VEXKE-721221 format. One line per field, with one value per residue (C-alpha): residue number from 1; residue in one letter; y, z, x. Coordinates in steps of 0.001 Angstrom, whole numbers, plus 500000, padded with zeros to 6 digits. Layout:
# VEXKE-721221
lodo <- [NUM  ...]
zaro <- [A  ...]
Y <- [Y  ...]
Z <- [Z  ...]
X <- [X  ...]
***
This chain:
# VEXKE-721221
lodo <- [1  2  3  4  5  6  7  8  9  10  11  12  13  14  15  16  17  18  19  20  21  22  23  24  25  26  27  28  29  30  31  32  33  34  35  36  37  38  39  40  41  42  43  44  45  46  47  48  49  50  51  52  53  54  55  56  57  58  59  60  61  62  63  64  65  66  67  68  69  70  71  72  73  74  75  76  77  78  79  80  81  82  83  84  85  86  87  88  89  90  91  92  93  94  95  96  97  98  99  100  101  102  103  104  105  106  107  108  109  110  111  112  113  114  115  116  117  118  119  120  121  122  123  124  125  126  127  128  129  130  131  132  133  134  135  136  137  138  139  140  141  142  143  144  145  146  147  148  149  150  151  152  153  154  155  156  157  158  159  160  161  162  163  164  165  166  167  168  169  170  171  172  173  174  175  176  177  178  179  180  181  182  183  184  185  186  187  188  189  190  191  192  193  194  195  196  197  198  199  200  201  202  203  204  205  206  207  208  209  210  211  212  213  214  215  216  217  218  219  220  221  222  223  224  225  226  227  228  229  230  231  232  233  234  235  236  237  238  239  240  241  242  243  244  245  246  247  248  249  250  251  252  253  254  255  256  257  258  259  260  261  262  263]
zaro <- [M  Y  Q  S  I  L  F  A  A  M  L  L  A  S  S  L  P  A  F  A  A  P  P  R  M  D  T  L  A  I  S  P  S  E  N  G  A  A  L  G  C  A  P  D  K  L  C  V  E  I  A  P  A  Q  S  G  C  E  G  Q  A  C  A  T  D  V  S  L  Q  L  P  G  G  Q  R  D  P  A  Q  T  S  Y  R  I  A  G  L  P  S  A  G  Q  D  A  S  M  E  L  W  P  V  L  V  R  F  D  G  G  L  L  A  G  V  Q  A  Q  E  R  T  M  Y  S  G  G  G  A  S  A  T  T  L  H  L  I  A  F  V  P  G  Q  P  P  F  E  V  L  S  V  A  Q  S  G  S  A  T  I  R  A  C  F  S  E  H  H  M  K  Q  R  A  G  A  C  H  D  E  Y  G  F  D  A  S  L  A  L  T  G  A  S  A  G  G  M  P  V  L  R  Y  R  S  K  A  T  S  F  P  G  R  V  S  R  S  K  D  S  L  A  G  P  P  L  R  Q  R  D  L  V  T  V  S  D  P  Q  C  S  Y  Q  R  L  Y  R  F  A  P  Q  A  R  A  Y  V  P  D  T  P  V  P  D  C  S  N  Y  T  V  P]
Y <- [627804  628710  626508  628287  625872  627222  625072  627000  625933  626638  625584  627360  627443  625654  622585  622351  619256  617458  617116  615149  611537  609146  610267  609933  610178  612230  611736  615040  615647  617357  619687  622322  625882  629259  629920  626245  625406  622276  622303  619393  619457  617034  616499  619345  621911  621975  622470  622117  624022  623716  627082  627330  627472  630982  631245  631689  628694  626128  623236  623944  622642  624710  625722  624878  627510  625803  627839  627320  629852  629869  630986  634751  635094  635830  633863  634046  633522  632365  629402  628822  628998  626605  626350  622805  623252  621311  619951  619683  622545  621839  621116  618565  616331  617178  617853  618643  617425  617509  614257  613502  612470  614847  613299  614774  614302  615805  619532  619588  617996  616516  617519  616169  617345  614580  615515  613274  613214  611679  610833  609365  606855  605437  602879  603520  605825  605964  608026  608252  610242  611307  612157  614930  615280  618755  619201  622054  622177  625266  627339  626089  626979  624113  621741  618681  615637  612976  612178  608826  607057  606604  605024  604410  602713  602091  600367  599710  598681  595340  594464  596038  593396  590227  588147  589967  589471  585700  585688  587654  585205  588442  590328  593407  595414  595150  596412  597731  598813  600271  601364  602302  603545  605160  604324  605146  602564  604262  604796  608183  608951  612388  613604  612730  609652  606449  605709  602243  602413  599533  598899  596355  596220  593931  593337  591547  589321  587659  589110  591768  594743  597971  597696  594510  593967  591843  590595  588960  586330  583253  583081  583585  580859  581311  580219  583048  585665  586317  589297  588632  590437  591848  590677  593408  596211  594870  595596  597216  599835  601884  605497  607108  610848  611596  615027  615476  614950  616729  614091  610458  607628  604034  601250  599689  600917  600778  598962  600828  600603  602972  600429  601307  604706  606813  607649]
Z <- [789366  786236  783042  779807  776969  773440  770729  767529  764096  761080  758507  755418  755101  751917  753921  756301  754005  755777  758812  756535  757441  758322  761413  761676  764238  763478  765321  766560  766307  769598  770046  772615  771830  773428  777096  777922  775951  774137  770438  768714  765045  762629  759049  757609  760104  762341  765651  769283  771855  775517  777418  780588  783804  785462  789311  791565  792958  794107  796279  794926  792378  789481  786138  782796  779906  776522  773397  769457  767221  763467  760926  760697  764352  763680  766272  768245  772092  772680  770280  770669  774466  777196  780973  782440  786138  789001  787516  790017  789878  788005  790181  791952  792161  789080  785460  782149  778787  775306  774056  771124  768995  767164  766263  763354  762248  759955  760889  764232  766206  769647  771245  774715  777848  780042  783649  785842  789568  791723  795284  797431  800038  802625  800209  797484  795305  792779  789860  787608  784321  783186  779724  779234  775620  774417  771484  768973  766872  764566  765683  769447  772426  772924  775623  777476  776314  778084  781062  781297  783183  780858  782991  786503  788607  792333  794409  797798  800594  802039  804239  807427  809042  808120  809113  806576  803925  804510  804640  801195  799596  799233  797078  799373  797234  795939  792134  790296  786711  784416  780689  778528  774982  772795  769223  766445  765446  762232  763396  764585  767162  767725  764918  766895  766364  768469  770589  771609  775152  776187  779439  781131  784751  786411  789850  791522  793319  792102  793069  795660  796612  798143  800293  802062  804182  802231  805378  806598  803848  803930  803117  799527  797518  794373  792086  793635  792318  789254  787494  786767  784879  786843  784770  786299  785247  782052  779999  776694  776248  773271  774117  772133  772136  773908  772497  775670  778116  775713  776741  775921  777747  777964  776500  779826  783227  784021  786952  790045  789214  791878  793075  789732  788918  792177  793336]
X <- [802182  800159  801179  800707  800271  800127  798881  800439  798801  801220  798873  797548  793716  793831  795184  792119  790747  793576  791145  788516  787476  788795  790424  794102  796966  800098  803182  804623  808312  809182  812088  813270  811875  812684  812360  812632  809400  808871  807521  805850  805288  803333  804732  802709  804165  800911  802647  801827  803884  804026  805240  807388  805627  804753  805304  802410  800980  803589  801811  798627  796352  796945  795294  796708  795990  795584  795167  795225  796778  796041  798312  798995  798153  794534  792386  789096  790113  786542  787421  791004  791674  790854  791674  792467  791752  793039  796210  799352  801780  805036  807987  810106  806996  805096  805669  803731  804606  803206  801430  803413  800343  797806  794493  792771  789133  786494  786632  788890  791595  792444  795607  796929  798662  800353  800507  802762  802769  805676  805865  808802  808363  810969  813000  810606  808345  805663  804719  801560  801001  797183  796551  794039  792533  791245  789039  789445  786313  785519  782719  783011  785135  787716  786749  788411  786802  788759  791070  792631  795427  798317  801079  802038  804787  805434  808136  806957  809525  808624  811819  812558  814766  816811  813834  811846  814493  814249  810596  810522  813241  815363  812683  812357  810075  806500  806605  803730  803427  800943  800853  798020  797487  794951  794404  791669  789108  788086  784716  782983  780532  778793  781132  784288  786561  785829  789068  790299  791816  794223  796143  798405  799082  801641  802878  805980  806374  803204  799949  800654  798439  799004  796221  797502  800396  802824  804439  801200  801236  803343  807046  807840  809789  812019  809027  806927  809273  807754  805934  802249  799508  796588  793367  791246  793418  794751  791642  790174  787530  785988  785579  782807  781937  778740  777290  774972  778109  780503  782824  784132  782508  783729  781432  781559  782628  786363  787810  789549  793080  794287  796893  798750  797579  797727  801114]
***
């Protein structure tokens, strides 16, 4: 199912200096548009629009068309259209949304697409959202610069009998949570803003893991029924743009947090 995502810029040419340094983040006011689309607009009416899905690739990894439309409808498709490949098709188990933030920097902007996947389990379920950032820079074709985990949650059934309920002190689900944010640092690298990524991961009851059998441990006590942070997946990284890679790279490698970020 192809997703057509239209980035519509309702901006006069005289306002282009608004992209000048230092970089800034504008919050988009998102409202429904025609045909089920969503429209997000910055205070100066620079708008991002996500169009409705087209039929054609249910159950497959689909492409998402992203484009930027300048005022008056004049645009060069070679510089304003981009296709994100391999995203899940929209439907019951997947969805696409606008990232409600627009990043402006000297000569360009970053706009985002949030792709969410969901999975149901017996007695539980999981979801995860990935943020895809696309750079629109004058004189260049748009390109994806960053893909990072944005959020995740999972509820995994851990009781299958009355004995299990006693062993688990009534806590019959393992619960996992993950939330992350991007912020500007005020610095630039390769002509692009430096981004600060912060995440927080939690689990309940205590330090559980989706790769281990929760029932294999000792019986839980009431004092074990607490939500705790996972220090490995609660971290901070600086992402700088690497011109040779044409992408953002972290200052140090990121840990494996698939317990939280894979449905």
